[in-house]
PyMOL Python script that loads the backbone (N, CA, C, O; Angstrom):
from pymol import cmd

cmd.read_pdbstr("""\
ATOM      1  N   UNK A   1       8.369 -16.824  -4.479  1.00  0.00           N
ATOM      2  CA  UNK A   1       8.318 -15.449  -4.950  1.00  0.00           C
ATOM      3  C   UNK A   1       9.475 -15.255  -5.920  1.00  0.00           C
ATOM      4  O   UNK A   1      10.598 -15.676  -5.646  1.00  0.00           O
ATOM      5  N   UNK A   2       9.204 -14.626  -7.038  1.00  0.00           N
ATOM      6  CA  UNK A   2      10.197 -14.359  -8.057  1.00  0.00           C
ATOM      7  C   UNK A   2      10.693 -12.919  -7.970  1.00  0.00           C
ATOM      8  O   UNK A   2       9.902 -11.987  -7.827  1.00  0.00           O
ATOM      9  N   UNK A   3      12.001 -12.751  -8.055  1.00  0.00           N
ATOM     10  CA  UNK A   3      12.618 -11.428  -8.034  1.00  0.00           C
ATOM     11  C   UNK A   3      13.463 -11.304  -9.277  1.00  0.00           C
ATOM     12  O   UNK A   3      14.140 -12.256  -9.666  1.00  0.00           O
ATOM     13  N   UNK A   4      13.434 -10.132  -9.914  1.00  0.00           N
ATOM     14  CA  UNK A   4      14.303  -9.854 -11.043  1.00  0.00           C
ATOM     15  C   UNK A   4      15.392  -8.901 -10.572  1.00  0.00           C
ATOM     16  O   UNK A   4      15.108  -7.836 -10.025  1.00  0.00           O
ATOM     17  N   UNK A   5      16.620  -9.290 -10.787  1.00  0.00           N
ATOM     18  CA  UNK A   5      17.754  -8.460 -10.386  1.00  0.00           C
ATOM     19  C   UNK A   5      17.723  -7.131 -11.118  1.00  0.00           C
ATOM     20  O   UNK A   5      17.507  -7.085 -12.329  1.00  0.00           O
ATOM     21  N   UNK A   6      17.938  -6.065 -10.389  1.00  0.00           N
ATOM     22  CA  UNK A   6      17.929  -4.727 -10.947  1.00  0.00           C
ATOM     23  C   UNK A   6      19.110  -4.491 -11.869  1.00  0.00           C
ATOM     24  O   UNK A   6      19.041  -3.654 -12.769  1.00  0.00           O
ATOM     25  N   UNK A   7      20.178  -5.215 -11.654  1.00  0.00           N
ATOM     26  CA  UNK A   7      21.435  -4.933 -12.355  1.00  0.00           C
ATOM     27  C   UNK A   7      21.645  -5.857 -13.564  1.00  0.00           C
ATOM     28  O   UNK A   7      21.903  -5.377 -14.668  1.00  0.00           O
ATOM     29  N   UNK A   8      21.535  -7.181 -13.360  1.00  0.00           N
ATOM     30  CA  UNK A   8      21.824  -8.122 -14.458  1.00  0.00           C
ATOM     31  C   UNK A   8      20.543  -8.676 -15.099  1.00  0.00           C
ATOM     32  O   UNK A   8      20.607  -9.390 -16.099  1.00  0.00           O
ATOM     33  N   UNK A   9      19.388  -8.347 -14.524  1.00  0.00           N
ATOM     34  CA  UNK A   9      18.072  -8.730 -15.036  1.00  0.00           C
ATOM     35  C   UNK A   9      17.781 -10.235 -14.943  1.00  0.00           C
ATOM     36  O   UNK A   9      16.843 -10.717 -15.579  1.00  0.00           O
ATOM     37  N   UNK A  10      18.557 -10.970 -14.174  1.00  0.00           N
ATOM     38  CA  UNK A  10      18.298 -12.403 -13.980  1.00  0.00           C
ATOM     39  C   UNK A  10      17.154 -12.564 -12.960  1.00  0.00           C
ATOM     40  O   UNK A  10      17.094 -11.852 -11.958  1.00  0.00           O
ATOM     41  N   UNK A  11      16.261 -13.507 -13.237  1.00  0.00           N
ATOM     42  CA  UNK A  11      15.181 -13.800 -12.324  1.00  0.00           C
ATOM     43  C   UNK A  11      15.597 -14.909 -11.364  1.00  0.00           C
ATOM     44  O   UNK A  11      16.160 -15.921 -11.781  1.00  0.00           O
ATOM     45  N   UNK A  12      15.320 -14.717 -10.084  1.00  0.00           N
ATOM     46  CA  UNK A  12      15.629 -15.755  -9.098  1.00  0.00           C
ATOM     47  C   UNK A  12      14.493 -15.870  -8.106  1.00  0.00           C
ATOM     48  O   UNK A  12      13.705 -14.941  -7.932  1.00  0.00           O
ATOM     49  N   UNK A  13      14.418 -16.996  -7.470  1.00  0.00           N
ATOM     50  CA  UNK A  13      13.331 -17.305  -6.550  1.00  0.00           C
ATOM     51  C   UNK A  13      13.753 -17.106  -5.107  1.00  0.00           C
ATOM     52  O   UNK A  13      14.906 -17.315  -4.730  1.00  0.00           O
ATOM     53  N   UNK A  14      12.776 -16.695  -4.318  1.00  0.00           N
ATOM     54  CA  UNK A  14      12.959 -16.624  -2.856  1.00  0.00           C
ATOM     55  C   UNK A  14      12.139 -17.733  -2.251  1.00  0.00           C
ATOM     56  O   UNK A  14      10.955 -17.881  -2.554  1.00  0.00           O
ATOM     57  N   UNK A  15      12.771 -18.515  -1.390  1.00  0.00           N
ATOM     58  CA  UNK A  15      12.021 -19.589  -0.733  1.00  0.00           C
ATOM     59  C   UNK A  15      11.182 -19.034   0.408  1.00  0.00           C
ATOM     60  O   UNK A  15      11.337 -17.882   0.814  1.00  0.00           O
ATOM     61  N   UNK A  16      10.297 -19.872   0.912  1.00  0.00           N
ATOM     62  CA  UNK A  16       9.431 -19.468   2.027  1.00  0.00           C
ATOM     63  C   UNK A  16      10.286 -19.132   3.255  1.00  0.00           C
ATOM     64  O   UNK A  16       9.967 -18.202   3.996  1.00  0.00           O
ATOM     65  N   UNK A  17      11.360 -19.881   3.470  1.00  0.00           N
ATOM     66  CA  UNK A  17      12.242 -19.636   4.598  1.00  0.00           C
ATOM     67  C   UNK A  17      12.968 -18.285   4.476  1.00  0.00           C
ATOM     68  O   UNK A  17      13.147 -17.567   5.459  1.00  0.00           O
ATOM     69  N   UNK A  18      13.375 -17.966   3.252  1.00  0.00           N
ATOM     70  CA  UNK A  18      13.999 -16.649   3.006  1.00  0.00           C
ATOM     71  C   UNK A  18      13.038 -15.510   3.328  1.00  0.00           C
ATOM     72  O   UNK A  18      13.420 -14.519   3.949  1.00  0.00           O
ATOM     73  N   UNK A  19      11.798 -15.663   2.902  1.00  0.00           N
ATOM     74  CA  UNK A  19      10.790 -14.618   3.150  1.00  0.00           C
ATOM     75  C   UNK A  19      10.497 -14.516   4.630  1.00  0.00           C
ATOM     76  O   UNK A  19      10.395 -13.411   5.162  1.00  0.00           O
ATOM     77  N   UNK A  20      10.359 -15.661   5.318  1.00  0.00           N
ATOM     78  CA  UNK A  20      10.105 -15.639   6.750  1.00  0.00           C
ATOM     79  C   UNK A  20      11.260 -14.954   7.503  1.00  0.00           C
ATOM     80  O   UNK A  20      11.027 -14.141   8.397  1.00  0.00           O
ATOM     81  N   UNK A  21      12.476 -15.281   7.141  1.00  0.00           N
ATOM     82  CA  UNK A  21      13.639 -14.675   7.779  1.00  0.00           C
ATOM     83  C   UNK A  21      13.625 -13.148   7.571  1.00  0.00           C
ATOM     84  O   UNK A  21      13.846 -12.380   8.507  1.00  0.00           O
ATOM     85  N   UNK A  22      13.364 -12.735   6.340  1.00  0.00           N
ATOM     86  CA  UNK A  22      13.351 -11.300   6.027  1.00  0.00           C
ATOM     87  C   UNK A  22      12.253 -10.578   6.784  1.00  0.00           C
ATOM     88  O   UNK A  22      12.490  -9.507   7.342  1.00  0.00           O
ATOM     89  N   UNK A  23      11.056 -11.147   6.813  1.00  0.00           N
ATOM     90  CA  UNK A  23       9.939 -10.504   7.537  1.00  0.00           C
ATOM     91  C   UNK A  23      10.217 -10.426   9.034  1.00  0.00           C
ATOM     92  O   UNK A  23       9.878  -9.430   9.673  1.00  0.00           O
ATOM     93  N   UNK A  24      10.820 -11.450   9.590  1.00  0.00           N
ATOM     94  CA  UNK A  24      11.155 -11.455  11.014  1.00  0.00           C
ATOM     95  C   UNK A  24      12.183 -10.356  11.286  1.00  0.00           C
ATOM     96  O   UNK A  24      12.043  -9.602  12.249  1.00  0.00           O
ATOM     97  N   UNK A  25      13.206 -10.261  10.453  1.00  0.00           N
ATOM     98  CA  UNK A  25      14.232  -9.247  10.612  1.00  0.00           C
ATOM     99  C   UNK A  25      13.667  -7.834  10.449  1.00  0.00           C
ATOM    100  O   UNK A  25      14.040  -6.919  11.183  1.00  0.00           O
ATOM    101  N   UNK A  26      12.770  -7.669   9.485  1.00  0.00           N
ATOM    102  CA  UNK A  26      12.129  -6.388   9.251  1.00  0.00           C
ATOM    103  C   UNK A  26      11.320  -5.944  10.460  1.00  0.00           C
ATOM    104  O   UNK A  26      11.367  -4.779  10.855  1.00  0.00           O
ATOM    105  N   UNK A  27      10.573  -6.884  11.050  1.00  0.00           N
ATOM    106  CA  UNK A  27       9.751  -6.524  12.198  1.00  0.00           C
ATOM    107  C   UNK A  27      10.595  -6.241  13.427  1.00  0.00           C
ATOM    108  O   UNK A  27      10.247  -5.359  14.213  1.00  0.00           O
ATOM    109  N   UNK A  28      11.694  -6.961  13.618  1.00  0.00           N
ATOM    110  CA  UNK A  28      12.529  -6.764  14.773  1.00  0.00           C
ATOM    111  C   UNK A  28      13.273  -5.431  14.728  1.00  0.00           C
ATOM    112  O   UNK A  28      13.420  -4.752  15.744  1.00  0.00           O
ATOM    113  N   UNK A  29      13.736  -5.074  13.545  1.00  0.00           N
ATOM    114  CA  UNK A  29      14.553  -3.873  13.412  1.00  0.00           C
ATOM    115  C   UNK A  29      13.816  -2.678  12.808  1.00  0.00           C
ATOM    116  O   UNK A  29      14.424  -1.643  12.537  1.00  0.00           O
ATOM    117  N   UNK A  30      12.520  -2.822  12.600  1.00  0.00           N
ATOM    118  CA  UNK A  30      11.663  -1.747  12.066  1.00  0.00           C
ATOM    119  C   UNK A  30      12.219  -1.196  10.735  1.00  0.00           C
ATOM    120  O   UNK A  30      12.410   0.009  10.574  1.00  0.00           O
ATOM    121  N   UNK A  31      12.470  -2.117   9.794  1.00  0.00           N
ATOM    122  CA  UNK A  31      12.996  -1.765   8.488  1.00  0.00           C
ATOM    123  C   UNK A  31      11.869  -1.588   7.477  1.00  0.00           C
ATOM    124  O   UNK A  31      10.750  -2.055   7.692  1.00  0.00           O
ATOM    125  N   UNK A  32      12.167  -0.924   6.398  1.00  0.00           N
ATOM    126  CA  UNK A  32      11.193  -0.737   5.301  1.00  0.00           C
ATOM    127  C   UNK A  32      11.507  -1.682   4.117  1.00  0.00           C
ATOM    128  O   UNK A  32      10.618  -2.011   3.331  1.00  0.00           O
ATOM    129  N   UNK A  33      12.773  -2.110   4.003  1.00  0.00           N
ATOM    130  CA  UNK A  33      13.226  -2.948   2.921  1.00  0.00           C
ATOM    131  C   UNK A  33      14.111  -4.046   3.453  1.00  0.00           C
ATOM    132  O   UNK A  33      14.611  -3.969   4.575  1.00  0.00           O
ATOM    133  N   UNK A  34      14.306  -5.082   2.634  1.00  0.00           N
ATOM    134  CA  UNK A  34      15.284  -6.109   2.949  1.00  0.00           C
ATOM    135  C   UNK A  34      16.099  -6.356   1.678  1.00  0.00           C
ATOM    136  O   UNK A  34      15.544  -6.366   0.579  1.00  0.00           O
ATOM    137  N   UNK A  35      17.387  -6.550   1.819  1.00  0.00           N
ATOM    138  CA  UNK A  35      18.262  -6.765   0.663  1.00  0.00           C
ATOM    139  C   UNK A  35      18.481  -8.254   0.433  1.00  0.00           C
ATOM    140  O   UNK A  35      18.880  -8.985   1.341  1.00  0.00           O
ATOM    141  N   UNK A  36      18.216  -8.689  -0.785  1.00  0.00           N
ATOM    142  CA  UNK A  36      18.519 -10.063  -1.200  1.00  0.00           C
ATOM    143  C   UNK A  36      19.613  -9.998  -2.255  1.00  0.00           C
ATOM    144  O   UNK A  36      19.560  -9.160  -3.154  1.00  0.00           O
ATOM    145  N   UNK A  37      20.603 -10.878  -2.150  1.00  0.00           N
ATOM    146  CA  UNK A  37      21.708 -10.897  -3.102  1.00  0.00           C
ATOM    147  C   UNK A  37      21.314 -11.734  -4.307  1.00  0.00           C
ATOM    148  O   UNK A  37      20.718 -12.804  -4.184  1.00  0.00           O
ATOM    149  N   UNK A  38      21.669 -11.209  -5.482  1.00  0.00           N
ATOM    150  CA  UNK A  38      21.434 -11.940  -6.738  1.00  0.00           C
ATOM    151  C   UNK A  38      22.429 -13.090  -6.801  1.00  0.00           C
ATOM    152  O   UNK A  38      23.615 -12.884  -6.541  1.00  0.00           O
ATOM    153  N   UNK A  39      21.976 -14.301  -7.141  1.00  0.00           N
ATOM    154  CA  UNK A  39      22.901 -15.417  -7.232  1.00  0.00           C
ATOM    155  C   UNK A  39      23.873 -15.316  -8.420  1.00  0.00           C
ATOM    156  O   UNK A  39      24.896 -16.000  -8.447  1.00  0.00           O
ATOM    157  N   UNK A  40      23.554 -14.480  -9.375  1.00  0.00           N
ATOM    158  CA  UNK A  40      24.410 -14.361 -10.557  1.00  0.00           C
ATOM    159  C   UNK A  40      25.475 -13.282 -10.376  1.00  0.00           C
ATOM    160  O   UNK A  40      26.666 -13.558 -10.520  1.00  0.00           O
ATOM    161  N   UNK A  41      25.058 -12.063 -10.062  1.00  0.00           N
ATOM    162  CA  UNK A  41      26.020 -10.964  -9.982  1.00  0.00           C
ATOM    163  C   UNK A  41      26.366 -10.590  -8.529  1.00  0.00           C
ATOM    164  O   UNK A  41      27.257  -9.771  -8.303  1.00  0.00           O
ATOM    165  N   UNK A  42      25.684 -11.170  -7.564  1.00  0.00           N
ATOM    166  CA  UNK A  42      25.939 -10.968  -6.124  1.00  0.00           C
ATOM    167  C   UNK A  42      25.656  -9.554  -5.623  1.00  0.00           C
ATOM    168  O   UNK A  42      26.109  -9.190  -4.538  1.00  0.00           O
ATOM    169  N   UNK A  43      24.930  -8.762  -6.377  1.00  0.00           N
ATOM    170  CA  UNK A  43      24.598  -7.415  -5.944  1.00  0.00           C
ATOM    171  C   UNK A  43      23.272  -7.456  -5.159  1.00  0.00           C
ATOM    172  O   UNK A  43      22.424  -8.320  -5.379  1.00  0.00           O
ATOM    173  N   UNK A  44      23.130  -6.500  -4.246  1.00  0.00           N
ATOM    174  CA  UNK A  44      21.984  -6.453  -3.373  1.00  0.00           C
ATOM    175  C   UNK A  44      20.773  -5.857  -4.114  1.00  0.00           C
ATOM    176  O   UNK A  44      20.888  -4.858  -4.824  1.00  0.00           O
ATOM    177  N   UNK A  45      19.619  -6.497  -3.926  1.00  0.00           N
ATOM    178  CA  UNK A  45      18.352  -6.025  -4.499  1.00  0.00           C
ATOM    179  C   UNK A  45      17.402  -5.759  -3.360  1.00  0.00           C
ATOM    180  O   UNK A  45      17.106  -6.652  -2.566  1.00  0.00           O
ATOM    181  N   UNK A  46      16.916  -4.524  -3.275  1.00  0.00           N
ATOM    182  CA  UNK A  46      15.980  -4.143  -2.210  1.00  0.00           C
ATOM    183  C   UNK A  46      14.594  -4.637  -2.544  1.00  0.00           C
ATOM    184  O   UNK A  46      14.100  -4.448  -3.656  1.00  0.00           O
ATOM    185  N   UNK A  47      13.968  -5.277  -1.564  1.00  0.00           N
ATOM    186  CA  UNK A  47      12.568  -5.716  -1.707  1.00  0.00           C
ATOM    187  C   UNK A  47      11.779  -5.043  -0.596  1.00  0.00           C
ATOM    188  O   UNK A  47      12.162  -5.107   0.572  1.00  0.00           O
ATOM    189  N   UNK A  48      10.688  -4.402  -0.958  1.00  0.00           N
ATOM    190  CA  UNK A  48       9.846  -3.678  -0.036  1.00  0.00           C
ATOM    191  C   UNK A  48       9.178  -4.639   0.942  1.00  0.00           C
ATOM    192  O   UNK A  48       8.806  -5.752   0.570  1.00  0.00           O
ATOM    193  N   UNK A  49       9.026  -4.207   2.194  1.00  0.00           N
ATOM    194  CA  UNK A  49       8.414  -5.032   3.233  1.00  0.00           C
ATOM    195  C   UNK A  49       6.972  -5.397   2.891  1.00  0.00           C
ATOM    196  O   UNK A  49       6.524  -6.510   3.164  1.00  0.00           O
ATOM    197  N   UNK A  50       6.260  -4.465   2.300  1.00  0.00           N
ATOM    198  CA  UNK A  50       4.854  -4.747   1.939  1.00  0.00           C
ATOM    199  C   UNK A  50       4.762  -5.811   0.868  1.00  0.00           C
ATOM    200  O   UNK A  50       3.826  -6.611   0.875  1.00  0.00           O
ATOM    201  N   UNK A  51       5.706  -5.840  -0.047  1.00  0.00           N
ATOM    202  CA  UNK A  51       5.716  -6.880  -1.094  1.00  0.00           C
ATOM    203  C   UNK A  51       5.974  -8.268  -0.467  1.00  0.00           C
ATOM    204  O   UNK A  51       5.371  -9.261  -0.874  1.00  0.00           O
ATOM    205  N   UNK A  52       6.854  -8.319   0.501  1.00  0.00           N
ATOM    206  CA  UNK A  52       7.109  -9.594   1.174  1.00  0.00           C
ATOM    207  C   UNK A  52       5.879 -10.033   1.962  1.00  0.00           C
ATOM    208  O   UNK A  52       5.564 -11.223   1.986  1.00  0.00           O
ATOM    209  N   UNK A  53       5.179  -9.107   2.602  1.00  0.00           N
ATOM    210  CA  UNK A  53       3.988  -9.469   3.353  1.00  0.00           C
ATOM    211  C   UNK A  53       2.873  -9.913   2.433  1.00  0.00           C
ATOM    212  O   UNK A  53       2.058 -10.744   2.833  1.00  0.00           O
ATOM    213  N   UNK A  54       2.799  -9.400   1.228  1.00  0.00           N
ATOM    214  CA  UNK A  54       1.807  -9.866   0.276  1.00  0.00           C
ATOM    215  C   UNK A  54       2.108 -11.304  -0.159  1.00  0.00           C
ATOM    216  O   UNK A  54       1.189 -12.088  -0.398  1.00  0.00           O
ATOM    217  N   UNK A  55       3.381 -11.641  -0.258  1.00  0.00           N
ATOM    218  CA  UNK A  55       3.762 -12.979  -0.666  1.00  0.00           C
ATOM    219  C   UNK A  55       3.462 -14.001   0.424  1.00  0.00           C
ATOM    220  O   UNK A  55       3.188 -15.163   0.123  1.00  0.00           O
ATOM    221  N   UNK A  56       3.510 -13.584   1.676  1.00  0.00           N
ATOM    222  CA  UNK A  56       3.291 -14.516   2.799  1.00  0.00           C
ATOM    223  C   UNK A  56       2.479 -13.782   3.887  1.00  0.00           C
ATOM    224  O   UNK A  56       3.031 -13.360   4.903  1.00  0.00           O
ATOM    225  N   UNK A  57       1.153 -13.636   3.653  1.00  0.00           N
ATOM    226  CA  UNK A  57       0.356 -12.817   4.555  1.00  0.00           C
ATOM    227  C   UNK A  57       0.239 -13.339   5.987  1.00  0.00           C
ATOM    228  O   UNK A  57       0.090 -12.541   6.912  1.00  0.00           O
ATOM    229  N   UNK A  58       0.303 -14.652   6.194  1.00  0.00           N
ATOM    230  CA  UNK A  58       0.161 -15.213   7.533  1.00  0.00           C
ATOM    231  C   UNK A  58       1.525 -15.608   8.113  1.00  0.00           C
ATOM    232  O   UNK A  58       1.658 -16.655   8.746  1.00  0.00           O
ATOM    233  N   UNK A  59       2.521 -14.770   7.894  1.00  0.00           N
ATOM    234  CA  UNK A  59       3.886 -15.112   8.272  1.00  0.00           C
ATOM    235  C   UNK A  59       4.089 -15.208   9.777  1.00  0.00           C
ATOM    236  O   UNK A  59       4.934 -15.980  10.230  1.00  0.00           O
ATOM    237  N   UNK A  60       3.335 -14.445  10.564  1.00  0.00           N
ATOM    238  CA  UNK A  60       3.500 -14.533  12.021  1.00  0.00           C
ATOM    239  C   UNK A  60       3.027 -15.891  12.558  1.00  0.00           C
ATOM    240  O   UNK A  60       3.643 -16.449  13.466  1.00  0.00           O
ATOM    241  N   UNK A  61       1.942 -16.416  12.000  1.00  0.00           N
ATOM    242  CA  UNK A  61       1.471 -17.728  12.395  1.00  0.00           C
ATOM    243  C   UNK A  61       2.470 -18.805  12.011  1.00  0.00           C
ATOM    244  O   UNK A  61       2.728 -19.725  12.788  1.00  0.00           O
ATOM    245  N   UNK A  62       3.036 -18.693  10.809  1.00  0.00           N
ATOM    246  CA  UNK A  62       4.031 -19.647  10.349  1.00  0.00           C
ATOM    247  C   UNK A  62       5.296 -19.604  11.207  1.00  0.00           C
ATOM    248  O   UNK A  62       5.913 -20.636  11.470  1.00  0.00           O
ATOM    249  N   UNK A  63       5.666 -18.422  11.632  1.00  0.00           N
ATOM    250  CA  UNK A  63       6.864 -18.252  12.432  1.00  0.00           C
ATOM    251  C   UNK A  63       6.701 -18.911  13.798  1.00  0.00           C
ATOM    252  O   UNK A  63       7.625 -19.568  14.278  1.00  0.00           O
ATOM    253  N   UNK A  64       5.539 -18.745  14.431  1.00  0.00           N
ATOM    254  CA  UNK A  64       5.317 -19.373  15.734  1.00  0.00           C
ATOM    255  C   UNK A  64       5.185 -20.901  15.579  1.00  0.00           C
ATOM    256  O   UNK A  64       5.606 -21.647  16.463  1.00  0.00           O
ATOM    257  N   UNK A  65       4.621 -21.354  14.493  1.00  0.00           N
ATOM    258  CA  UNK A  65       4.487 -22.802  14.250  1.00  0.00           C
ATOM    259  C   UNK A  65       5.874 -23.441  14.091  1.00  0.00           C
ATOM    260  O   UNK A  65       6.111 -24.528  14.619  1.00  0.00           O
ATOM    261  N   UNK A  66       6.782 -22.787  13.376  1.00  0.00           N
ATOM    262  CA  UNK A  66       8.112 -23.323  13.177  1.00  0.00           C
ATOM    263  C   UNK A  66       8.926 -23.288  14.462  1.00  0.00           C
ATOM    264  O   UNK A  66       9.781 -24.146  14.682  1.00  0.00           O
ATOM    265  N   UNK A  67       8.661 -22.290  15.319  1.00  0.00           N
ATOM    266  CA  UNK A  67       9.386 -22.218  16.606  1.00  0.00           C
ATOM    267  C   UNK A  67       8.971 -23.353  17.517  1.00  0.00           C
ATOM    268  O   UNK A  67       9.790 -23.840  18.297  1.00  0.00           O
ATOM    269  N   UNK A  68       7.722 -23.790  17.443  1.00  0.00           N
ATOM    270  CA  UNK A  68       7.246 -24.867  18.298  1.00  0.00           C
ATOM    271  C   UNK A  68       7.774 -26.217  17.860  1.00  0.00           C
ATOM    272  O   UNK A  68       7.943 -27.112  18.687  1.00  0.00           O
ATOM    273  N   UNK A  69       8.036 -26.378  16.574  1.00  0.00           N
ATOM    274  CA  UNK A  69       8.481 -27.686  16.037  1.00  0.00           C
ATOM    275  C   UNK A  69       9.930 -27.964  16.324  1.00  0.00           C
ATOM    276  O   UNK A  69      10.446 -29.013  15.940  1.00  0.00           O
TER     277      UNK A  69
END
""", "prot")
cmd.dss("prot")
cmd.show_as("cartoon", "prot")
cmd.util.cbc("prot")
cmd.orient("prot")
């Protein structure tokens, strides 16, 4: 998943593990957004929970599969 920093406009990628971690944290704490830090300027960029779920729709299955391994 590609994210463009709101502040410095640099594009950076989120790995599958980053998205899984964020979705797990969002579901545990009932959040609407998750903050990802830009690797260039280190400022926080809010990403909507629904956008993360669109990027990885079967994240609950993947999370249980990784827990078993």
